[in-house]
C-alpha positions, 0 to 999 in steps of 0.5 A: 489968891494962893499959889504954891511952888518950888524955890530955888532951892527946890523947896516949896513955898506958897505965897497968898495975893488978896486976889489975881490983881494984887498979884500982877501989881506986885509982880510988875515991880522991879523986884517981883513977890515970886521969881518969874522962872518958879514952876507953879505946883497948885493954884487956888483962886478963892478955894477954887482949884485952877489947873494951871501948868507952867511958871510964875512968868507964864502965870503973869502972862495968863491973867494980864490980858 
């Protein structure tokens, strides 16, 4: 899983996770891997780009079901 987003300084950043489960685990910590309010620019799961619009928090909610 690879997520590209804009950080607080409006600079693009990319974080890579082993899979969706790792993303969920790291977001669930007291200090999340990525701030929930950052807007997602691009999302890849494996080699496939996933059509997603929203924030990191929205992304967490989408997969945390």
